[in-house]
C-alpha positions as CSV (number, residue, x, y, z in Angstrom):
1,X,-1.3,17.7,19.5
2,X,-3.7,18.3,17.4
3,X,-4.2,14.7,15.9
4,X,-4.6,13.7,19.5
5,X,-7.2,15.6,20.5
6,X,-8.6,14.8,17.0
7,X,-8.1,10.7,17.9
8,X,-9.9,11.8,21.6
9,X,-12.9,14.0,20.5
10,X,-15.5,11.4,20.0
11,X,-14.7,10.5,23.7
12,X,-15.3,13.6,25.7
13,X,-18.3,14.9,26.5
14,X,-20.3,17.9,25.3
15,X,-19.2,20.8,27.1
16,X,-15.2,19.4,26.8
17,X,-16.0,19.2,23.2
18,X,-16.3,22.9,22.6
19,X,-12.9,23.3,24.4
20,X,-11.0,20.4,21.8
21,X,-12.6,22.3,18.9
22,X,-11.4,25.7,19.8
23,X,-8.0,25.0,20.9
24,X,-7.9,23.3,17.1
25,X,-9.0,25.9,15.9
26,X,-7.0,28.1,17.6
27,X,-4.0,26.6,18.3
28,X,-1.5,29.5,18.9
29,X,-4.0,31.5,21.0
30,X,-4.4,28.5,23.0
31,X,-0.8,28.1,23.9
32,X,-0.8,31.6,25.4
33,X,-4.0,31.9,27.3
34,X,-4.5,31.3,30.6
35,X,-7.5,28.3,32.2
36,X,-9.4,31.2,32.9
37,X,-9.3,33.5,29.8
38,X,-9.6,29.7,27.9
39,X,-12.3,29.0,29.8
40,X,-14.5,32.6,28.7
41,X,-13.3,32.7,25.5
42,X,-14.9,29.2,25.0
43,X,-18.2,29.8,27.1
44,X,-17.6,27.3,29.5
45,X,-16.0,26.4,33.1
46,X,-12.8,26.6,34.8
47,X,-13.2,22.7,35.7
48,X,-14.7,21.8,32.3
49,X,-10.8,22.9,31.1
50,X,-9.7,21.0,33.4
51,X,-11.5,18.0,32.8
52,X,-10.7,18.3,29.0
53,X,-7.3,18.4,29.5
54,X,-6.9,15.4,32.1
55,X,-9.5,12.8,29.3
56,X,-6.4,13.6,27.1
57,X,-4.0,11.9,29.9
58,X,-2.3,15.4,31.1
59,X,-2.6,15.8,35.0
60,X,-3.5,19.6,34.3
61,X,-4.5,22.4,32.0
62,X,-0.7,23.5,32.7
63,X,1.0,20.6,31.5
64,X,-1.3,20.9,28.6
65,X,-0.4,23.9,27.5
66,X,3.0,23.4,27.5
67,X,3.1,20.2,25.4
68,X,0.4,22.6,23.1
69,X,3.6,25.2,22.6
70,X,6.2,22.7,21.9
71,X,4.0,21.3,19.6
72,X,3.6,24.7,17.9
73,X,7.0,25.3,16.7
74,X,6.3,26.3,12.9
75,X,6.8,24.3,9.9
76,X,9.6,24.3,7.1
77,X,7.9,23.9,4.0
78,X,9.0,20.9,2.5
79,X,11.1,19.4,5.0
80,X,9.3,18.2,7.9
81,X,5.8,19.6,9.8
82,X,7.9,19.5,13.1
83,X,11.1,21.5,13.0
84,X,11.7,25.6,12.3
85,X,15.0,26.5,11.1
86,X,16.2,27.2,14.2
87,X,16.1,24.3,15.6
88,X,20.0,22.6,15.6
89,X,21.2,18.9,14.7
90,X,20.0,17.7,18.1
91,X,16.5,19.0,18.4
92,X,16.0,17.9,14.7
93,X,17.0,14.3,15.5
94,X,14.6,14.0,18.6
95,X,11.5,15.8,17.0
96,X,11.9,13.8,13.6
97,X,12.4,10.4,16.0
98,X,9.3,11.6,18.6
99,X,6.8,12.2,16.0
100,X,7.9,8.9,13.5
101,X,7.6,7.0,17.0
102,X,4.2,8.8,18.0
103,X,2.9,7.8,14.2
104,X,3.9,4.0,14.8
105,X,2.2,3.8,18.5
106,X,-1.2,5.7,16.5
107,X,-0.8,3.5,13.9
108,X,-1.2,0.3,16.1
109,X,-4.3,2.3,17.7
110,X,-6.2,2.6,14.3
111,X,-5.5,-0.1,12.5
112,X,-9.0,-2.3,11.8
113,X,-7.7,-6.1,12.7
114,X,-10.3,-7.2,10.8
115,X,-8.9,-5.4,7.2
116,X,-5.3,-7.0,8.1
117,X,-7.3,-10.2,8.1
118,X,-9.1,-9.6,5.0
119,X,-6.0,-8.8,3.2
120,X,-4.4,-11.8,4.7
121,X,-7.1,-14.2,3.4
122,X,-7.4,-12.5,-0.3
123,X,-3.5,-12.6,-0.8
124,X,-3.6,-16.0,-0.1
125,X,-6.0,-17.2,-2.4
126,X,-4.5,-14.3,-5.5
127,X,-2.2,-16.3,-8.2
128,X,-0.6,-12.7,-8.9
129,X,-0.4,-9.5,-7.4
130,X,0.4,-6.3,-9.2
131,X,1.1,-3.1,-6.4
132,X,1.5,0.6,-7.4
133,X,2.6,3.7,-6.4
134,X,4.1,7.2,-7.3
135,X,7.0,9.0,-5.4
136,X,7.8,8.4,-1.5
137,X,4.7,5.8,-2.4
138,X,6.7,3.6,-5.0
139,X,9.0,2.9,-2.1
140,X,6.1,1.0,0.2
141,X,5.3,-0.4,-2.8
142,X,8.8,-2.1,-3.5
143,X,8.9,-3.0,0.0
144,X,5.8,-4.5,0.2
145,X,6.9,-6.4,-3.5
146,X,10.4,-7.4,-1.9
147,X,8.2,-8.8,1.4
148,X,6.2,-11.0,-0.7
149,X,8.1,-12.4,-2.6
150,X,9.7,-14.0,0.2
151,X,6.9,-15.5,1.3
152,X,6.2,-16.9,-2.0
153,X,3.9,-14.6,-3.7
154,X,4.6,-13.8,-7.3
155,X,3.9,-10.3,-7.8
156,X,4.9,-7.2,-9.6
157,X,5.6,-3.5,-8.6
158,X,5.6,-0.3,-11.3
159,X,5.2,3.3,-10.9
160,X,5.3,4.2,-14.5
161,X,1.5,5.3,-15.0
162,X,1.4,3.9,-18.4
163,X,2.9,1.0,-17.7
164,X,0.3,0.0,-15.0
165,X,-2.6,1.0,-16.4
166,X,-1.6,-1.6,-19.3
167,X,-1.0,-4.2,-16.3
168,X,-4.0,-3.6,-15.0
169,X,-5.9,-4.4,-18.0
170,X,-4.7,-7.8,-18.6
171,X,-6.0,-8.6,-15.1
172,X,-7.9,-11.1,-13.7
173,X,-10.6,-12.3,-11.2
174,X,-7.6,-14.3,-8.8
175,X,-5.6,-11.6,-9.5
176,X,-4.7,-8.7,-6.7
177,X,-3.9,-4.9,-7.0
178,X,-2.2,-3.3,-4.2
179,X,-2.2,0.5,-3.9
180,X,-0.8,3.1,-2.2
181,X,-1.6,6.2,-2.2
182,X,-1.4,9.0,0.8
183,X,-3.9,11.0,-0.5
184,X,-5.7,8.5,-2.5
185,X,-6.4,11.3,-5.1
186,X,-3.8,10.3,-7.4
187,X,-6.2,9.9,-10.8
188,X,-3.3,7.6,-12.5
189,X,-3.6,5.4,-10.1
190,X,-7.9,5.6,-10.0
191,X,-8.0,5.1,-13.5
192,X,-5.4,1.9,-13.2
193,X,-7.7,0.1,-10.4
194,X,-11.0,0.7,-12.6
195,X,-8.8,-1.0,-15.0
196,X,-8.2,-3.7,-12.9
197,X,-11.6,-3.7,-10.9
198,X,-13.1,-3.6,-14.1
199,X,-11.6,-7.3,-15.1
200,X,-12.2,-8.7,-11.6
201,X,-9.3,-8.4,-9.6
202,X,-9.8,-7.8,-5.8
203,X,-8.0,-4.1,-5.1
204,X,-6.1,-3.5,-1.1
205,X,-5.0,-0.1,-0.8
206,X,-3.1,1.7,1.8
207,X,-4.5,4.8,1.6
208,X,-7.8,7.0,3.9
209,X,-10.5,5.1,3.7
210,X,-12.8,8.6,2.4
211,X,-10.3,8.7,-0.2
212,X,-11.5,7.7,-3.6
213,X,-8.9,4.7,-3.4
214,X,-10.6,3.9,-0.6
215,X,-13.9,3.7,-1.6
216,X,-13.1,2.2,-5.1
217,X,-11.1,-0.7,-2.6
218,X,-12.2,-4.2,-1.2
219,X,-9.6,-3.8,1.9
220,X,-8.6,-0.5,2.6
221,X,-5.4,-0.4,5.5
222,X,-5.7,3.1,7.3
223,X,-2.5,3.8,9.2
224,X,-4.1,6.5,10.7
225,X,-0.9,9.4,10.1
226,X,-2.1,12.4,9.7
227,X,0.4,14.2,7.0
228,X,-0.3,17.2,4.4
229,X,1.6,16.7,1.6
230,X,0.5,18.9,-0.3
231,X,3.5,21.1,1.6
232,X,5.8,18.8,3.4
233,X,7.1,15.4,1.7
234,X,5.8,12.3,2.9
235,X,7.9,11.2,5.8
236,X,5.6,9.8,8.8
237,X,2.8,8.5,6.4
238,X,5.7,5.9,4.7
239,X,7.2,4.9,7.8
240,X,3.5,3.8,9.1
241,X,2.7,2.3,5.6
242,X,6.1,-0.2,5.9
243,X,5.3,-1.0,9.9
244,X,1.8,-2.0,8.3
245,X,3.3,-4.3,5.6
246,X,5.5,-6.0,8.1
247,X,2.8,-6.5,9.6
248,X,1.0,-8.4,6.3
249,X,4.2,-10.4,6.3
250,X,4.1,-11.7,10.0
251,X,0.2,-13.2,8.7
252,X,0.9,-14.3,6.1
253,X,4.2,-16.4,7.4
254,X,2.6,-17.8,9.9
255,X,-0.8,-18.4,7.4
256,X,1.7,-20.3,4.9
257,X,3.3,-22.7,7.7
258,X,5.7,-24.7,6.7
259,X,5.4,-23.8,2.9
260,X,6.9,-20.8,4.2
261,X,9.5,-22.5,6.1
262,X,10.2,-24.2,2.5
263,X,10.1,-20.4,0.3
264,X,11.9,-18.6,3.2
265,X,14.8,-21.1,3.2
266,X,15.1,-21.3,-1.0
267,X,14.9,-17.3,-0.9
268,X,18.1,-16.9,1.8
269,X,19.9,-19.6,-1.0
270,X,19.5,-17.1,-3.6
271,X,20.8,-14.3,-1.5
272,X,23.4,-15.9,-0.1
273,X,25.0,-17.1,-3.1
274,X,25.3,-13.5,-4.3
275,X,27.3,-12.8,-1.4
276,X,30.9,-12.3,-1.9
277,X,32.7,-15.0,0.2
278,X,35.6,-14.5,2.2
279,X,39.1,-15.5,1.2
């Protein structure tokens, strides 16, 4: 809900922004206040509160307050940011999958088409790709490797910071480094990116534009997924990044045309040869 308010804030009127800012700073208080009390506390009129709710896509304040209250379940540290200790399995299924679905929809709205096109253009001209990521980000890095190999692009992936720093120091001008980091603040990742840039390699990153990694990158693929990875296991950001990887794959496949069909045919033949045949 807070993410939803943030994404709509710039489109609100000045008085409606006051409501948005107060609710984002006091979400638990807002969920318990009447429309009159909220308006008085913020210093606006009741019609302003109603306009604020409708601008966010709700029929009125009552519906908005119900949704806000439902979104304020206490998070369980290091598990998932939307569940509580009292939730049963059905609740957890609903909350986790609903939040994942919402994250994918936010990604669809926030991802830069221009950035995708730039990344595809860089990868089409690459002679070698090095992909790096730590922890949950390495899951995304491995998926990138598997997908790029399918379209005929040579790619290596490393999660050991000693190894990827050595590999980065050997990169050349036509090479591409893909760095995956939700926070964009991993010093080991930043060091290797710096080595690659010094050698003239292009940098594509899965991170936030405003992060140190984003500032070092030629292209930033930002999912828009908000997740505090200091407190929770990275789940939503990982899913959003994986969706962007699939978007890249489809774009690359279309750009490579007939050569992609040949490469996919060869890769399928190799994979099929590894399967146990029926007797």
